[in-house]
VOVOBA-16753 format. One record per residue (C-alpha): x, y, z. Coordinates in steps of 0.25 Angstrom, whole numbers, plus 5000, padded with zeros to 4 digits. Example, Ala and Ser with C-alpha at 12.3 -4.5 7.8 and 13.67 -1.06 7.14 Angstrom:
residues 2
504949825031 505549965029 
end
This chain:
residues 817
514749975163 515750025173 517150065168 518149945170 519149995180 520649985178 520749895190 520149775182 521349785172 522449785183 522949655187 522749635202 523949625211 524149545223 525249625229 524949725239 524949875235 526249945240 525650045249 526950135248 526950155233 525950245228 525750335215 524850445211 524150415198 523850545190 523050575177 523950615166 523250685154 524450735146 525750665153 525950585165 526550705172 525150785171 524250755183 522850815187 522850875201 522050795211 521850675203 522850575209 522550445215 523650375224 523750225221 524850125221 525750165209 525950025203 524449995201 523850135197 522950125185 522050235179 520950225168 520450355162 519150365155 518950505147 517650555143 517050695141 516050775149 515550925148 515551005161 514451095166 514351235163 515351275174 516451195166 515951195151 517251135146 517350995141 518350905147 518750755147 518250675159 519250575165 518550445172 519650385180 519650245186 520850215196 520950085203 522049995209 522149845206 521349755214 520549865221 519549975218 519650105225 518850095238 518250225243 517650225257 516250255257 516150405261 516450535256 517850565259 518650655249 518950585236 517950465239 517450405226 515850415226 515750325214 515250175215 516050135202 517450195199 517950335201 517250465198 517450515184 518550625184 518950745176 520250785171 520550845184 520450705190 519250755199 517950675200 516950735190 515850805198 514350795194 512950835198 511550765197 511150875188 512050835176 512450695175 513150725162 514250785170 514750635171 515550565160 514850445153 514850325162 514750405175 513550465183 513550575193 513650525207 512950615217 513550605230 513450685244 514450785239 514950855227 516250775228 515450645227 514550695215 515450635204 515350555191 515350415195 515450295186 514050225182 513750085186 513650045172 512050025171 511450115160 510250145169 510650195183 509150175187 509350025186 510450025197 510149975211 510050075222 511450105228 511650175242 513150185239 514150205250 514450315260 513850385272 512950485265 511450475266 511050535252 509550525248 509550465234 508550395225 508750275216 507850205206 507250075210 507049985197 506149885205 505249995211 505250075199 505450205207 506550295213 506850275228 507650345239 508950285245 510150335253 511450355246 512750335253 513450445245 514450365236 514550235228 513150235222 512650215208 511850295198 510450255203 510450375213 509750505212 509650625220 508150635219 506950555217 506550635204 507950615198 507750465200 506350465195 506750545183 507950455179 507350315183 505850315184 505350235173 504150285165 503850145160 503550115175 502450225175 501950215160 501350105152 502050175140 503250255144 503750375136 505150385131 506150435141 506250575134 504750595136 504650555151 503950665158 503050675171 501650725173 500650735184 499150735186 499150885185 500150895173 499850785163 500550845151 501350735144 501950735130 501250675117 500850535118 501050535133 500050535145 500250575160 500250455169 499850505183 500450415194 500350415209 501550515210 502350615201 503350505198 502350415191 501650525184 502250525170 501950545156 501750405149 501750375134 500550315126 499450415128 498050365124 497150435114 495950385123 496450365137 495050345142 494850215134 496050155140 495850035149 496050055164 497550025168 497850005183 499350005180 500449955188 501149995201 500749995216 499950115217 498450125220 497950245213 496450285210 496250325196 495050335186 494950275172 493950285161 493250155159 493350115144 492250005146 491250105151 490250175141 491150295136 490150345126 489950495124 488650485131 489250425144 490750445144 491750365151 491650305165 492850335174 493250225185 494150215196 495350115196 496650095204 497950135197 499250065201 500150195197 500850155185 500650115170 499250155168 498550225156 497850355153 496550305158 496950345172 496350465178 496550525192 495050555195 493750515189 493550665185 494750655176 494350525170 493050575166 493550705161 494550635152 493650515148 492250575148 491650575134 491250715131 491050675116 491450815111 491550805096 492650895090 492450845076 492050945065 492050845054 490950745060 490850665073 492050615081 492450475081 491950385093 492550255098 491650135099 491350185114 490850315108 491950395114 492750495105 493950435097 495050515102 496350545094 497550635095 498550715087 499650605088 498750485087 497650505076 496950375078 495750415071 495150305061 494950325046 494050445042 494350515056 495350625059 495850665073 495350795078 496350855087 495650945097 496051025109 495850905118 495950755118 494450745118 494250825105 495350755098 494550645091 494350575078 493450665069 492850615055 493650655042 492950755033 492750725018 493550845015 495050835014 495550885027 496550985020 495351045012 494451065024 494351215029 495051255042 494051235054 494351305067 493251225074 492651255087 493051255102 493951345110 495251285107 496351355098 497151245092 498251285082 497951195069 498351185055 497451175042 497651165028 497251285020 496751255006 496951395000 498351415004 498751265004 499451285017 499251235031 498851345041 498551365055 497251385062 496651375077 495751255079 494651275090 494651125094 493451065088 492651045075 493751065066 494150985053 495250895048 496051015042 496651045056 498151005059 498951005071 500251045064 500651115050 501350985047 500150905048 499350995040 500450995029 500550845029 499050825028 498750935017 499950935008 500051065000 500551044986 500251104972 499950994962 501051004950 500450884943 499750904930 499050764931 498350754944 498850754958 500350724962 500650584968 500050594983 500650504994 499850505007 499150635001 500450704999 501050734985 502250644982 503550734980 504650704971 505950754965 506950704954 507450604964 506150564971 505350504960 503850484958 503150344956 503050284942 501750354938 502150494943 503250594939 503950694948 503450834945 504550934948 504051074950 504651204953 504851164968 504751044977 503251054980 503051024965 503850904964 502750804965 502450664958 501450684947 500750584938 501550554925 500250544917 500950454907 502350444901 503050584903 503850574890 502450564882 501950694889 502050834882 502850944888 502051014899 502551154905 501551144916 501051254924 501551354934 502551474935 503851394936 504851384924 505551254925 506551194915 506051054911 506150944900 505150864893 505150754883 504650774869 504250634864 504150684849 505650724849 506050624860 506850734866 506750814880 506550964879 506551074890 505351154894 504851244905 503951184916 503051284923 503051204936 501851114937 500751034930 501750974920 501850834916 502850724917 503650764905 504450854913 505950834916 506950914924 508050884914 508250834900 508950714905 507750674914 506850694902 507750604893 507950504904 506350484905 505950494890 506450434878 507250554873 508250544862 509550514869 510650624869 511650574858 512750674863 513950614870 514150744877 513050854880 511650864873 511350884858 511151034853 509651074853 508951174844 507951284847 506851174849 507751104860 507950984850 509250924848 509750954834 509750834824 511050864817 511650814804 511350854790 511151004789 510951024804 512251044810 512651064825 513151194832 514551214837 515051124847 514051014843 514250894833 513150814826 512950684833 512450584823 511550484830 510850364826 509550444825 509250584821 508850614836 510250574841 510950654829 511150784837 512150894839 513050854851 514050934859 515450914854 516750964847 516751034834 517950954830 517250824828 518450754821 519250764834 518250694843 518550544846 517650434841 516350404849 515650274845 514450304855 513750204862 512450134858 511750034849 511750104836 512850074826 513050194817 514150204807 514850334809 516150404806 517250474814 518550544812 519750464816 520750574820 521950474820 521650424806 521150554801 519950494794 518450464796 518150324801 516850244803 516350194816 515050144823 514250244831 513350184842 512150254847 511550234861 511250094867 510950094881 511149934882 512349884888 512249754880 511549744867 510549844861 509249894866 507849834862 507249894850 505849894844 505449844830 505849984825 507249974831 506950074842 507450054856 506450004866 506450104878 506150054893 505850134906 507050154915 506050144927 505050044930 504949894925 505849844914 505049844901 506049774892 505749634886 506449504891 507949514887 508049664889 508149754901 507849904902 509149984901 508850104910 509550224904 509650374908 508450404898 507250334892 508050324879 509150234885 508150154893 508050034883 507849884884 509249824883 509649674882 509749594895 511049514898 511049374902 511649404915 510749434928 510749594928 511149594943 512349514939 512749604928 514049694931 513849844933 513749924920 513850074921 513650084906 514050214898 513350344895 513850434906 512350454912 512850414927 511550354930 511350304945 511050154944 511150024952 511749884949 511849754956 513249714961 513149564961 514449554968 514049644980 512549594979 512049734979 511549854970 512549964968 512450104962 513150144949 513150254938 512650204925 513050274912 511650264906 511950164894 512550024892 512249964906 511649824910 510449774918 511149784931 510749934931 509649984940 509050114943 508950104958 509550014969 508149964972 507949914958 509349844958 509049784972 507649734967 508249674954 509549604959 509549594974 508149524975 508749404967 509749374977 508949304987 508149214978 509149104976 510149044986 511249084976 511249164963 510149234956 508749184952 508349154938 507749274931 506649274920 507149304906 506749454908 507749454920 506649534928 506049414936 506449294943 506149154937 505149084946 505048934947 504248824954 503248714950 502848784938 504148814932 505548754935 506948834934 507848814922 509048734922 510148784931 509048844941 508248784953 506948834959 507248904972 506148934982 506449064989 505549065002 505949205006 505449264993 504349164991 504749124977 505449024968 506549064959 507548994950 508948994956 510248934950 510448794953 511648774963 511948644956 512448734944 513048854951 513748774962 514548704951 514948824944 516448864945 516848964956 517149084947 517949204953 517149294943 517849434940 518149564947 517049654944 517449774952 518749834955 518549834970 518049694971 519049594976 518949444976 517949384985 517849244992 516749164987 516349014988 516048914978 515648764977 516648664973 515948534968 517248454969 517348484984 515848494986 516148614994 516248774993 517548834992 517948984991 518549064979 518749204976 517749284968 518049414960 516749484962 515849464949 515449354940 515749204943 514749094945 513649064955 514648964963 514949084971 514549104986 514849214996 514949115007 515348965009 514048935016 513148975004 514048904995 513948775003 512448785005 512148804990 513148714984 513748604993 513048464993 512248425005 512848305013 
end
């Protein structure tokens, strides 16, 4: 779009311009007193207006400095500056506006060699002289080739070329020298280069960055391109969409007005190996043909004659139903199942060959036969590496690759670190892993001495039931294993490979996986003996200096814990847990020993864990499906010991408030924020949480957000287990207070809360559950008015008579007239 002139903003005046009063307007950069020499325009003083547009441009090598460019428009009210057609001193050659000017107030000169000399929005106008070769304002169209031919003004007879959109080619015209547009080129080649459309010549045009010319003598084009030979050099270009079998394409007369004699291979003729293709003459119109287009009969027969040369070394090459070779290419391997693409030295030897019964990576290197010397790669079994060799062009085998990457991808080299079978293979490649990138359920991540050994191996059962296995190799890696007899984790040295799943990077990882005895110490870990076992203290067995004897509920938790020697000065700690043990502590204020109840570990936030008939807690898995019975959920702790079945609350887990628990574990977890209706991350202490506690965002979304769309308002009814939706229909009705809702989108029926009940509930403002949450405008149904009204909601709690919009409240609760 052309720049809007300042004259459009000046109110036109009907009074004549006083001829005697004139002023000189100067461009002032710092103050009004500073002027730039040679940049003055004399206009009536009372109507002078100047608009400046500043941009940047980098000059050529003769002036490498960077400066600001000033694009100046100067017009008087009611009239545009009129220059007489011609080439007098100071004449404006531009059709629109003034030439772009520099800080020296002189017009910016340019040349046809570098259009970047002009600022954005300007083009280089090539006039009859250097003074008229300046940067002029563009017409506004993005494509100059779409502009009509413009002879301009002036008395010069300049030979130029323009692009004719209707004719689809560049044509000559005579330019007057000034006031022309951008569709003006010095040479036919420049016009063609900038405006000729490849899609006029090609049935499938290449990308602009891949435009290139070719000829009958030089037909080199890029990959996936072929040379269209037209009637002239201007229609001989590289087209996209090369065919693997050009001789099988149907004859294409194309488009245009040309009458060119060409030859094609007749696909309907007998093209068997015994007779070959039959080449026939046709008339080509000049544009948009295909590759089955040859200049001479000899060229057609040379390309399409069926020589039936079989380059396969692994059987007989594949033939088409017409008994011609089934061609392929390195980039288009269209061979069917049980065949591979043999890439020879020529297109005629690049055919589909039968696959061998031997794995291609186990086949020996085969140099083949022929006179070619093609650099290829093969997989060497002895060194387990991809090496180079020179292929002679024919009768090789499948252990031949064009690049090293192709070889490495097909023949992955690895040393199997697993003790039980092969590692997990995905598309023939071993699945890599690390402590963050876990393996599927039946596998564990084997961590070796380097990343090449970090692969997914079969678990072969419960890792906690397996014995310690130091494995094989020369590495000395510090690891931990679980001893199921002592229920403790111990350190050992791993040799690097062929171990088992009872192999952990840290003692914490071991305890988090296996039901190890929990650490009873509030700070640090228990003191261990020479056998790496925690000392069971009490009686005759004392604790060393800086340790005290922690008296737990069991012998396993009665250990020496780090602490002060001056026990009597320590504050009382009642502990956290389900056990209630009578203990004594020294009260420093009363200077006497007093009794208290000491609590041992209880992971549940409400109630006590489920136990078996012996009174021992029932453990559950922190990953996988919930194995706890109805009325209980699996509390997922930091270790197998704290992953126990805890009592469920009456409230929907997704509506329960965030509970960070206690314990100081700082476990990354997710909870569902009912007010924001999304899952959010938090750090869990490890003990004392509730059901609104998920190991991942996905599990949180799957459990909570999936319920949102089942009912028009509120949550659907869940089964007693809280793990599945209550279905309804002809075979089973919903309980009182619920109605059966058909969800067409999810193709199911569920029990939803009855609007007849919740629309009559009071509009409860709830409570403020977070410091940053303010009051929110909500809408509720007023039965006396039979209408929805707004009220203020504090963020959490309340009743279901709570809608985010007036429209939803009205739709669900208001009576229909």
